PyMOL commands that place a pseudoatom at each C-alpha (Angstrom):
pseudoatom trace, name=CA, resn=UNK, resi=1, chain=A, elem=C, hetatm=0, pos=[121.777, 117.198, 104.959]
pseudoatom trace, name=CA, resn=UNK, resi=2, chain=A, elem=C, hetatm=0, pos=[120.675, 115.806, 101.639]
pseudoatom trace, name=CA, resn=UNK, resi=3, chain=A, elem=C, hetatm=0, pos=[120.939, 116.735, 98.009]
pseudoatom trace, name=CA, resn=UNK, resi=4, chain=A, elem=C, hetatm=0, pos=[119.145, 115.454, 94.941]
pseudoatom trace, name=CA, resn=UNK, resi=5, chain=A, elem=C, hetatm=0, pos=[119.775, 116.411, 91.344]
pseudoatom trace, name=CA, resn=UNK, resi=6, chain=A, elem=C, hetatm=0, pos=[119.648, 114.869, 87.876]
pseudoatom trace, name=CA, resn=UNK, resi=7, chain=A, elem=C, hetatm=0, pos=[122.695, 114.567, 85.669]
pseudoatom trace, name=CA, resn=UNK, resi=8, chain=A, elem=C, hetatm=0, pos=[121.877, 115.544, 82.073]
pseudoatom trace, name=CA, resn=UNK, resi=9, chain=A, elem=C, hetatm=0, pos=[121.393, 112.466, 79.872]
pseudoatom trace, name=CA, resn=UNK, resi=10, chain=A, elem=C, hetatm=0, pos=[120.734, 111.905, 76.171]
pseudoatom trace, name=CA, resn=UNK, resi=11, chain=A, elem=C, hetatm=0, pos=[118.715, 108.754, 76.946]
pseudoatom trace, name=CA, resn=UNK, resi=12, chain=A, elem=C, hetatm=0, pos=[117.430, 106.844, 79.968]
pseudoatom trace, name=CA, resn=UNK, resi=13, chain=A, elem=C, hetatm=0, pos=[117.020, 103.138, 79.206]
pseudoatom trace, name=CA, resn=UNK, resi=14, chain=A, elem=C, hetatm=0, pos=[115.809, 102.587, 82.799]
pseudoatom trace, name=CA, resn=UNK, resi=15, chain=A, elem=C, hetatm=0, pos=[112.891, 105.020, 82.440]
pseudoatom trace, name=CA, resn=UNK, resi=16, chain=A, elem=C, hetatm=0, pos=[110.404, 102.146, 82.802]
pseudoatom trace, name=CA, resn=UNK, resi=17, chain=A, elem=C, hetatm=0, pos=[111.840, 101.562, 86.310]
pseudoatom trace, name=CA, resn=UNK, resi=18, chain=A, elem=C, hetatm=0, pos=[112.685, 105.052, 87.614]
pseudoatom trace, name=CA, resn=UNK, resi=19, chain=A, elem=C, hetatm=0, pos=[110.072, 107.077, 85.732]
pseudoatom trace, name=CA, resn=UNK, resi=20, chain=A, elem=C, hetatm=0, pos=[112.575, 109.780, 84.711]
pseudoatom trace, name=CA, resn=UNK, resi=21, chain=A, elem=C, hetatm=0, pos=[112.343, 110.944, 81.114]
pseudoatom trace, name=CA, resn=UNK, resi=22, chain=A, elem=C, hetatm=0, pos=[115.730, 111.889, 79.626]
pseudoatom trace, name=CA, resn=UNK, resi=23, chain=A, elem=C, hetatm=0, pos=[114.208, 115.204, 78.490]
pseudoatom trace, name=CA, resn=UNK, resi=24, chain=A, elem=C, hetatm=0, pos=[113.583, 116.122, 82.139]
pseudoatom trace, name=CA, resn=UNK, resi=25, chain=A, elem=C, hetatm=0, pos=[117.284, 115.730, 82.930]
pseudoatom trace, name=CA, resn=UNK, resi=26, chain=A, elem=C, hetatm=0, pos=[118.098, 118.366, 80.321]
pseudoatom trace, name=CA, resn=UNK, resi=27, chain=A, elem=C, hetatm=0, pos=[115.844, 121.045, 81.808]
pseudoatom trace, name=CA, resn=UNK, resi=28, chain=A, elem=C, hetatm=0, pos=[117.667, 123.984, 83.332]
pseudoatom trace, name=CA, resn=UNK, resi=29, chain=A, elem=C, hetatm=0, pos=[118.798, 123.013, 86.830]
pseudoatom trace, name=CA, resn=UNK, resi=30, chain=A, elem=C, hetatm=0, pos=[121.853, 123.735, 88.998]
pseudoatom trace, name=CA, resn=UNK, resi=31, chain=A, elem=C, hetatm=0, pos=[123.223, 120.176, 88.819]
pseudoatom trace, name=CA, resn=UNK, resi=32, chain=A, elem=C, hetatm=0, pos=[126.855, 121.388, 89.018]
pseudoatom trace, name=CA, resn=UNK, resi=33, chain=A, elem=C, hetatm=0, pos=[126.082, 123.145, 92.320]
pseudoatom trace, name=CA, resn=UNK, resi=34, chain=A, elem=C, hetatm=0, pos=[124.308, 119.989, 93.510]
pseudoatom trace, name=CA, resn=UNK, resi=35, chain=A, elem=C, hetatm=0, pos=[127.388, 117.960, 92.639]
pseudoatom trace, name=CA, resn=UNK, resi=36, chain=A, elem=C, hetatm=0, pos=[129.601, 120.399, 94.596]
pseudoatom trace, name=CA, resn=UNK, resi=37, chain=A, elem=C, hetatm=0, pos=[127.315, 120.040, 97.624]
pseudoatom trace, name=CA, resn=UNK, resi=38, chain=A, elem=C, hetatm=0, pos=[127.502, 116.252, 97.270]
pseudoatom trace, name=CA, resn=UNK, resi=39, chain=A, elem=C, hetatm=0, pos=[131.319, 116.457, 97.196]
pseudoatom trace, name=CA, resn=UNK, resi=40, chain=A, elem=C, hetatm=0, pos=[131.292, 118.564, 100.374]
pseudoatom trace, name=CA, resn=UNK, resi=41, chain=A, elem=C, hetatm=0, pos=[129.086, 115.959, 102.098]
pseudoatom trace, name=CA, resn=UNK, resi=42, chain=A, elem=C, hetatm=0, pos=[131.359, 113.179, 100.854]
pseudoatom trace, name=CA, resn=UNK, resi=43, chain=A, elem=C, hetatm=0, pos=[134.471, 114.927, 102.198]
pseudoatom trace, name=CA, resn=UNK, resi=44, chain=A, elem=C, hetatm=0, pos=[133.008, 114.817, 105.716]
pseudoatom trace, name=CA, resn=UNK, resi=45, chain=A, elem=C, hetatm=0, pos=[131.921, 111.163, 105.541]
pseudoatom trace, name=CA, resn=UNK, resi=46, chain=A, elem=C, hetatm=0, pos=[133.722, 108.162, 107.013]
pseudoatom trace, name=CA, resn=UNK, resi=47, chain=A, elem=C, hetatm=0, pos=[132.048, 105.757, 104.578]
pseudoatom trace, name=CA, resn=UNK, resi=48, chain=A, elem=C, hetatm=0, pos=[129.405, 105.616, 101.852]
pseudoatom trace, name=CA, resn=UNK, resi=49, chain=A, elem=C, hetatm=0, pos=[126.289, 103.538, 102.479]
pseudoatom trace, name=CA, resn=UNK, resi=50, chain=A, elem=C, hetatm=0, pos=[124.079, 102.328, 99.650]
pseudoatom trace, name=CA, resn=UNK, resi=51, chain=A, elem=C, hetatm=0, pos=[121.567, 99.562, 99.124]
pseudoatom trace, name=CA, resn=UNK, resi=52, chain=A, elem=C, hetatm=0, pos=[123.168, 97.273, 96.538]
pseudoatom trace, name=CA, resn=UNK, resi=53, chain=A, elem=C, hetatm=0, pos=[126.382, 99.283, 96.749]
pseudoatom trace, name=CA, resn=UNK, resi=54, chain=A, elem=C, hetatm=0, pos=[127.980, 97.319, 93.894]
pseudoatom trace, name=CA, resn=UNK, resi=55, chain=A, elem=C, hetatm=0, pos=[125.419, 98.854, 91.528]
pseudoatom trace, name=CA, resn=UNK, resi=56, chain=A, elem=C, hetatm=0, pos=[125.871, 102.417, 92.811]
pseudoatom trace, name=CA, resn=UNK, resi=57, chain=A, elem=C, hetatm=0, pos=[129.675, 102.291, 93.132]
pseudoatom trace, name=CA, resn=UNK, resi=58, chain=A, elem=C, hetatm=0, pos=[130.208, 101.407, 89.467]
pseudoatom trace, name=CA, resn=UNK, resi=59, chain=A, elem=C, hetatm=0, pos=[128.893, 104.817, 88.351]
pseudoatom trace, name=CA, resn=UNK, resi=60, chain=A, elem=C, hetatm=0, pos=[131.424, 106.845, 90.325]
pseudoatom trace, name=CA, resn=UNK, resi=61, chain=A, elem=C, hetatm=0, pos=[134.505, 107.807, 88.347]
pseudoatom trace, name=CA, resn=UNK, resi=62, chain=A, elem=C, hetatm=0, pos=[132.436, 107.983, 85.142]
pseudoatom trace, name=CA, resn=UNK, resi=63, chain=A, elem=C, hetatm=0, pos=[131.463, 111.230, 83.439]
pseudoatom trace, name=CA, resn=UNK, resi=64, chain=A, elem=C, hetatm=0, pos=[131.027, 114.076, 85.910]
pseudoatom trace, name=CA, resn=UNK, resi=65, chain=A, elem=C, hetatm=0, pos=[130.788, 111.754, 88.934]
pseudoatom trace, name=CA, resn=UNK, resi=66, chain=A, elem=C, hetatm=0, pos=[134.045, 111.594, 90.907]
pseudoatom trace, name=CA, resn=UNK, resi=67, chain=A, elem=C, hetatm=0, pos=[135.707, 108.360, 91.954]
pseudoatom trace, name=CA, resn=UNK, resi=68, chain=A, elem=C, hetatm=0, pos=[135.032, 107.620, 95.629]
pseudoatom trace, name=CA, resn=UNK, resi=69, chain=A, elem=C, hetatm=0, pos=[137.920, 106.406, 97.751]
pseudoatom trace, name=CA, resn=UNK, resi=70, chain=A, elem=C, hetatm=0, pos=[135.882, 105.950, 100.940]
pseudoatom trace, name=CA, resn=UNK, resi=71, chain=A, elem=C, hetatm=0, pos=[134.810, 102.506, 102.151]
pseudoatom trace, name=CA, resn=UNK, resi=72, chain=A, elem=C, hetatm=0, pos=[131.434, 101.385, 100.826]
pseudoatom trace, name=CA, resn=UNK, resi=73, chain=A, elem=C, hetatm=0, pos=[128.868, 99.707, 103.091]
pseudoatom trace, name=CA, resn=UNK, resi=74, chain=A, elem=C, hetatm=0, pos=[126.080, 97.787, 101.413]
pseudoatom trace, name=CA, resn=UNK, resi=75, chain=A, elem=C, hetatm=0, pos=[122.851, 97.784, 103.432]
pseudoatom trace, name=CA, resn=UNK, resi=76, chain=A, elem=C, hetatm=0, pos=[121.676, 94.843, 101.340]
pseudoatom trace, name=CA, resn=UNK, resi=77, chain=A, elem=C, hetatm=0, pos=[124.704, 92.527, 101.617]
pseudoatom trace, name=CA, resn=UNK, resi=78, chain=A, elem=C, hetatm=0, pos=[127.100, 93.829, 104.293]
pseudoatom trace, name=CA, resn=UNK, resi=79, chain=A, elem=C, hetatm=0, pos=[124.818, 94.557, 107.229]
pseudoatom trace, name=CA, resn=UNK, resi=80, chain=A, elem=C, hetatm=0, pos=[123.549, 91.602, 109.252]
pseudoatom trace, name=CA, resn=UNK, resi=81, chain=A, elem=C, hetatm=0, pos=[120.101, 92.800, 110.231]
pseudoatom trace, name=CA, resn=UNK, resi=82, chain=A, elem=C, hetatm=0, pos=[118.807, 91.510, 113.591]
pseudoatom trace, name=CA, resn=UNK, resi=83, chain=A, elem=C, hetatm=0, pos=[117.018, 88.146, 113.319]
pseudoatom trace, name=CA, resn=UNK, resi=84, chain=A, elem=C, hetatm=0, pos=[113.951, 89.477, 115.155]
pseudoatom trace, name=CA, resn=UNK, resi=85, chain=A, elem=C, hetatm=0, pos=[113.269, 91.655, 112.066]
pseudoatom trace, name=CA, resn=UNK, resi=86, chain=A, elem=C, hetatm=0, pos=[112.597, 88.437, 110.073]
pseudoatom trace, name=CA, resn=UNK, resi=87, chain=A, elem=C, hetatm=0, pos=[114.384, 89.706, 106.955]
pseudoatom trace, name=CA, resn=UNK, resi=88, chain=A, elem=C, hetatm=0, pos=[115.913, 87.677, 104.164]
pseudoatom trace, name=CA, resn=UNK, resi=89, chain=A, elem=C, hetatm=0, pos=[119.716, 87.718, 104.068]
pseudoatom trace, name=CA, resn=UNK, resi=90, chain=A, elem=C, hetatm=0, pos=[119.738, 90.326, 101.268]
pseudoatom trace, name=CA, resn=UNK, resi=91, chain=A, elem=C, hetatm=0, pos=[116.510, 92.284, 101.869]
pseudoatom trace, name=CA, resn=UNK, resi=92, chain=A, elem=C, hetatm=0, pos=[114.993, 94.756, 99.464]
pseudoatom trace, name=CA, resn=UNK, resi=93, chain=A, elem=C, hetatm=0, pos=[114.849, 98.415, 100.537]
pseudoatom trace, name=CA, resn=UNK, resi=94, chain=A, elem=C, hetatm=0, pos=[111.083, 98.070, 100.810]
pseudoatom trace, name=CA, resn=UNK, resi=95, chain=A, elem=C, hetatm=0, pos=[111.247, 95.006, 103.065]
pseudoatom trace, name=CA, resn=UNK, resi=96, chain=A, elem=C, hetatm=0, pos=[113.928, 96.639, 105.212]
pseudoatom trace, name=CA, resn=UNK, resi=97, chain=A, elem=C, hetatm=0, pos=[111.862, 99.805, 105.617]
pseudoatom trace, name=CA, resn=UNK, resi=98, chain=A, elem=C, hetatm=0, pos=[108.685, 97.903, 106.477]
pseudoatom trace, name=CA, resn=UNK, resi=99, chain=A, elem=C, hetatm=0, pos=[110.556, 95.712, 109.008]
pseudoatom trace, name=CA, resn=UNK, resi=100, chain=A, elem=C, hetatm=0, pos=[111.540, 98.901, 110.851]
pseudoatom trace, name=CA, resn=UNK, resi=101, chain=A, elem=C, hetatm=0, pos=[108.106, 100.540, 110.610]
pseudoatom trace, name=CA, resn=UNK, resi=102, chain=A, elem=C, hetatm=0, pos=[109.111, 103.038, 107.927]
pseudoatom trace, name=CA, resn=UNK, resi=103, chain=A, elem=C, hetatm=0, pos=[106.204, 103.906, 105.586]
pseudoatom trace, name=CA, resn=UNK, resi=104, chain=A, elem=C, hetatm=0, pos=[106.925, 103.154, 101.931]
pseudoatom trace, name=CA, resn=UNK, resi=105, chain=A, elem=C, hetatm=0, pos=[105.373, 105.507, 99.402]
pseudoatom trace, name=CA, resn=UNK, resi=106, chain=A, elem=C, hetatm=0, pos=[107.512, 105.101, 96.242]
pseudoatom trace, name=CA, resn=UNK, resi=107, chain=A, elem=C, hetatm=0, pos=[109.929, 102.613, 94.741]
pseudoatom trace, name=CA, resn=UNK, resi=108, chain=A, elem=C, hetatm=0, pos=[113.103, 102.793, 92.662]
pseudoatom trace, name=CA, resn=UNK, resi=109, chain=A, elem=C, hetatm=0, pos=[113.788, 106.464, 93.317]
pseudoatom trace, name=CA, resn=UNK, resi=110, chain=A, elem=C, hetatm=0, pos=[117.183, 107.367, 94.726]
pseudoatom trace, name=CA, resn=UNK, resi=111, chain=A, elem=C, hetatm=0, pos=[116.041, 110.022, 97.176]
pseudoatom trace, name=CA, resn=UNK, resi=112, chain=A, elem=C, hetatm=0, pos=[113.158, 107.969, 98.611]
pseudoatom trace, name=CA, resn=UNK, resi=113, chain=A, elem=C, hetatm=0, pos=[115.467, 104.954, 99.002]
pseudoatom trace, name=CA, resn=UNK, resi=114, chain=A, elem=C, hetatm=0, pos=[117.942, 107.191, 100.865]
pseudoatom trace, name=CA, resn=UNK, resi=115, chain=A, elem=C, hetatm=0, pos=[115.134, 108.508, 103.071]
pseudoatom trace, name=CA, resn=UNK, resi=116, chain=A, elem=C, hetatm=0, pos=[114.047, 104.939, 103.885]
pseudoatom trace, name=CA, resn=UNK, resi=117, chain=A, elem=C, hetatm=0, pos=[117.622, 103.945, 104.763]
pseudoatom trace, name=CA, resn=UNK, resi=118, chain=A, elem=C, hetatm=0, pos=[118.158, 106.967, 106.997]
pseudoatom trace, name=CA, resn=UNK, resi=119, chain=A, elem=C, hetatm=0, pos=[114.916, 106.254, 108.849]
pseudoatom trace, name=CA, resn=UNK, resi=120, chain=A, elem=C, hetatm=0, pos=[115.904, 102.581, 109.252]
pseudoatom trace, name=CA, resn=UNK, resi=121, chain=A, elem=C, hetatm=0, pos=[119.312, 103.566, 110.637]
pseudoatom trace, name=CA, resn=UNK, resi=122, chain=A, elem=C, hetatm=0, pos=[117.642, 106.003, 113.064]
pseudoatom trace, name=CA, resn=UNK, resi=123, chain=A, elem=C, hetatm=0, pos=[115.623, 103.063, 114.436]
pseudoatom trace, name=CA, resn=UNK, resi=124, chain=A, elem=C, hetatm=0, pos=[118.591, 100.680, 114.907]
pseudoatom trace, name=CA, resn=UNK, resi=125, chain=A, elem=C, hetatm=0, pos=[119.388, 99.845, 118.523]
pseudoatom trace, name=CA, resn=UNK, resi=126, chain=A, elem=C, hetatm=0, pos=[123.010, 98.914, 117.823]
pseudoatom trace, name=CA, resn=UNK, resi=127, chain=A, elem=C, hetatm=0, pos=[123.898, 100.995, 114.766]
pseudoatom trace, name=CA, resn=UNK, resi=128, chain=A, elem=C, hetatm=0, pos=[127.609, 101.310, 115.620]
pseudoatom trace, name=CA, resn=UNK, resi=129, chain=A, elem=C, hetatm=0, pos=[127.896, 97.532, 116.049]
pseudoatom trace, name=CA, resn=UNK, resi=130, chain=A, elem=C, hetatm=0, pos=[126.028, 96.831, 112.802]
pseudoatom trace, name=CA, resn=UNK, resi=131, chain=A, elem=C, hetatm=0, pos=[128.289, 99.209, 110.862]
pseudoatom trace, name=CA, resn=UNK, resi=132, chain=A, elem=C, hetatm=0, pos=[131.479, 97.900, 112.496]
pseudoatom trace, name=CA, resn=UNK, resi=133, chain=A, elem=C, hetatm=0, pos=[130.536, 94.320, 111.561]
pseudoatom trace, name=CA, resn=UNK, resi=134, chain=A, elem=C, hetatm=0, pos=[129.587, 95.475, 108.038]
pseudoatom trace, name=CA, resn=UNK, resi=135, chain=A, elem=C, hetatm=0, pos=[133.070, 96.890, 107.470]
pseudoatom trace, name=CA, resn=UNK, resi=136, chain=A, elem=C, hetatm=0, pos=[134.935, 93.705, 108.444]
pseudoatom trace, name=CA, resn=UNK, resi=137, chain=A, elem=C, hetatm=0, pos=[137.131, 92.490, 105.556]
pseudoatom trace, name=CA, resn=UNK, resi=138, chain=A, elem=C, hetatm=0, pos=[135.265, 90.024, 103.376]
pseudoatom trace, name=CA, resn=UNK, resi=139, chain=A, elem=C, hetatm=0, pos=[136.497, 87.185, 101.205]
pseudoatom trace, name=CA, resn=UNK, resi=140, chain=A, elem=C, hetatm=0, pos=[134.691, 85.053, 98.657]
pseudoatom trace, name=CA, resn=UNK, resi=141, chain=A, elem=C, hetatm=0, pos=[133.498, 81.625, 99.864]
pseudoatom trace, name=CA, resn=UNK, resi=142, chain=A, elem=C, hetatm=0, pos=[131.633, 78.765, 98.232]
pseudoatom trace, name=CA, resn=UNK, resi=143, chain=A, elem=C, hetatm=0, pos=[129.269, 76.504, 100.145]
pseudoatom trace, name=CA, resn=UNK, resi=144, chain=A, elem=C, hetatm=0, pos=[130.308, 72.862, 100.530]
pseudoatom trace, name=CA, resn=UNK, resi=145, chain=A, elem=C, hetatm=0, pos=[126.869, 71.291, 100.541]
pseudoatom trace, name=CA, resn=UNK, resi=146, chain=A, elem=C, hetatm=0, pos=[125.303, 68.369, 98.702]
pseudoatom trace, name=CA, resn=UNK, resi=147, chain=A, elem=C, hetatm=0, pos=[122.602, 69.181, 96.177]
pseudoatom trace, name=CA, resn=UNK, resi=148, chain=A, elem=C, hetatm=0, pos=[119.840, 68.059, 98.563]
pseudoatom trace, name=CA, resn=UNK, resi=149, chain=A, elem=C, hetatm=0, pos=[120.904, 70.717, 101.095]
pseudoatom trace, name=CA, resn=UNK, resi=150, chain=A, elem=C, hetatm=0, pos=[121.270, 73.647, 98.673]
pseudoatom trace, name=CA, resn=UNK, resi=151, chain=A, elem=C, hetatm=0, pos=[118.420, 75.437, 100.480]
pseudoatom trace, name=CA, resn=UNK, resi=152, chain=A, elem=C, hetatm=0, pos=[120.805, 76.026, 103.417]
pseudoatom trace, name=CA, resn=UNK, resi=153, chain=A, elem=C, hetatm=0, pos=[123.138, 78.026, 101.176]
pseudoatom trace, name=CA, resn=UNK, resi=154, chain=A, elem=C, hetatm=0, pos=[120.253, 80.059, 99.788]
pseudoatom trace, name=CA, resn=UNK, resi=155, chain=A, elem=C, hetatm=0, pos=[118.905, 80.795, 103.285]
pseudoatom trace, name=CA, resn=UNK, resi=156, chain=A, elem=C, hetatm=0, pos=[122.398, 81.957, 104.321]
pseudoatom trace, name=CA, resn=UNK, resi=157, chain=A, elem=C, hetatm=0, pos=[122.461, 84.503, 101.483]
pseudoatom trace, name=CA, resn=UNK, resi=158, chain=A, elem=C, hetatm=0, pos=[124.637, 82.566, 99.043]
pseudoatom trace, name=CA, resn=UNK, resi=159, chain=A, elem=C, hetatm=0, pos=[123.861, 83.075, 95.359]
pseudoatom trace, name=CA, resn=UNK, resi=160, chain=A, elem=C, hetatm=0, pos=[123.898, 80.361, 92.739]
pseudoatom trace, name=CA, resn=UNK, resi=161, chain=A, elem=C, hetatm=0, pos=[126.241, 80.918, 89.809]
pseudoatom trace, name=CA, resn=UNK, resi=162, chain=A, elem=C, hetatm=0, pos=[127.171, 84.439, 90.984]
pseudoatom trace, name=CA, resn=UNK, resi=163, chain=A, elem=C, hetatm=0, pos=[129.944, 85.355, 91.224]
pseudoatom trace, name=CA, resn=UNK, resi=164, chain=A, elem=C, hetatm=0, pos=[131.306, 81.774, 91.119]
pseudoatom trace, name=CA, resn=UNK, resi=165, chain=A, elem=C, hetatm=0, pos=[129.912, 79.809, 88.187]
pseudoatom trace, name=CA, resn=UNK, resi=166, chain=A, elem=C, hetatm=0, pos=[128.408, 76.456, 89.114]
pseudoatom trace, name=CA, resn=UNK, resi=167, chain=A, elem=C, hetatm=0, pos=[128.482, 77.072, 92.877]
pseudoatom trace, name=CA, resn=UNK, resi=168, chain=A, elem=C, hetatm=0, pos=[126.666, 78.748, 95.746]
pseudoatom trace, name=CA, resn=UNK, resi=169, chain=A, elem=C, hetatm=0, pos=[128.943, 81.630, 96.771]
pseudoatom trace, name=CA, resn=UNK, resi=170, chain=A, elem=C, hetatm=0, pos=[128.995, 84.728, 98.929]
pseudoatom trace, name=CA, resn=UNK, resi=171, chain=A, elem=C, hetatm=0, pos=[131.449, 87.276, 100.308]
pseudoatom trace, name=CA, resn=UNK, resi=172, chain=A, elem=C, hetatm=0, pos=[131.816, 86.804, 104.078]
pseudoatom trace, name=CA, resn=UNK, resi=173, chain=A, elem=C, hetatm=0, pos=[133.990, 87.999, 106.921]
pseudoatom trace, name=CA, resn=UNK, resi=174, chain=A, elem=C, hetatm=0, pos=[136.011, 85.322, 108.688]
pseudoatom trace, name=CA, resn=UNK, resi=175, chain=A, elem=C, hetatm=0, pos=[133.628, 85.631, 111.658]
pseudoatom trace, name=CA, resn=UNK, resi=176, chain=A, elem=C, hetatm=0, pos=[130.596, 85.068, 109.423]
pseudoatom trace, name=CA, resn=UNK, resi=177, chain=A, elem=C, hetatm=0, pos=[132.201, 82.069, 107.706]
pseudoatom trace, name=CA, resn=UNK, resi=178, chain=A, elem=C, hetatm=0, pos=[132.973, 80.429, 111.053]
pseudoatom trace, name=CA, resn=UNK, resi=179, chain=A, elem=C, hetatm=0, pos=[129.424, 81.015, 112.327]
pseudoatom trace, name=CA, resn=UNK, resi=180, chain=A, elem=C, hetatm=0, pos=[127.756, 79.102, 109.471]
pseudoatom trace, name=CA, resn=UNK, resi=181, chain=A, elem=C, hetatm=0, pos=[126.085, 75.759, 110.187]
pseudoatom trace, name=CA, resn=UNK, resi=182, chain=A, elem=C, hetatm=0, pos=[127.799, 74.197, 107.154]
pseudoatom trace, name=CA, resn=UNK, resi=183, chain=A, elem=C, hetatm=0, pos=[131.297, 74.133, 105.734]
pseudoatom trace, name=CA, resn=UNK, resi=184, chain=A, elem=C, hetatm=0, pos=[132.544, 76.671, 103.242]
pseudoatom trace, name=CA, resn=UNK, resi=185, chain=A, elem=C, hetatm=0, pos=[135.665, 76.903, 101.146]
pseudoatom trace, name=CA, resn=UNK, resi=186, chain=A, elem=C, hetatm=0, pos=[137.475, 80.111, 100.347]
pseudoatom trace, name=CA, resn=UNK, resi=187, chain=A, elem=C, hetatm=0, pos=[137.588, 80.930, 96.651]
pseudoatom trace, name=CA, resn=UNK, resi=188, chain=A, elem=C, hetatm=0, pos=[140.774, 82.618, 95.540]
pseudoatom trace, name=CA, resn=UNK, resi=189, chain=A, elem=C, hetatm=0, pos=[140.324, 85.550, 93.227]
pseudoatom trace, name=CA, resn=UNK, resi=190, chain=A, elem=C, hetatm=0, pos=[142.127, 85.462, 89.854]
pseudoatom trace, name=CA, resn=UNK, resi=191, chain=A, elem=C, hetatm=0, pos=[144.578, 88.075, 91.144]
pseudoatom trace, name=CA, resn=UNK, resi=192, chain=A, elem=C, hetatm=0, pos=[145.512, 85.809, 94.096]
pseudoatom trace, name=CA, resn=UNK, resi=193, chain=A, elem=C, hetatm=0, pos=[146.043, 82.694, 91.986]
pseudoatom trace, name=CA, resn=UNK, resi=194, chain=A, elem=C, hetatm=0, pos=[149.274, 83.984, 90.396]
for i in range(1, 194): cmd.bond("trace and resi %d" % i, "trace and resi %d" % (i + 1))
show_as sticks, trace
zoom trace
């Protein structure tokens, strides 16, 4: 099942990306019924999957969107896609779709991105294993590499200066951290430092 609707908006500063004029969101549409259908789908879900889940999750609990207390799985950062797909560590939706033979016909639209992800998941040989590994608890680590070897951190999906300033860092499960070909150091969150 799927549902797509637009929440009414006074302005859309991302119109240049998503192509949705704010005026269109204010046309008569049953968005409240769409939201109720979404809530019914959410009630039956074990988890919520999104590409770049950190971006999507921040909108829930604001305005008419409910807070979501289900686990989030990020198809960009949490799932370790099989190496034979030759994907970067944090692939784009487009690259992920193309790696699984899913035709791409539009970009930056929520419903098409969801369609691509569903079709990718339908083509996964070990979907249960991928999702189980994606839901392992993750902690923040920084790479312990000399400057000359910084490319190793980048290839392993670490990001420079984000979220740890002045370091290559990434959230990893303990299993992932142990499997790396270089040493990492756990970074304690501010809430743990007390």
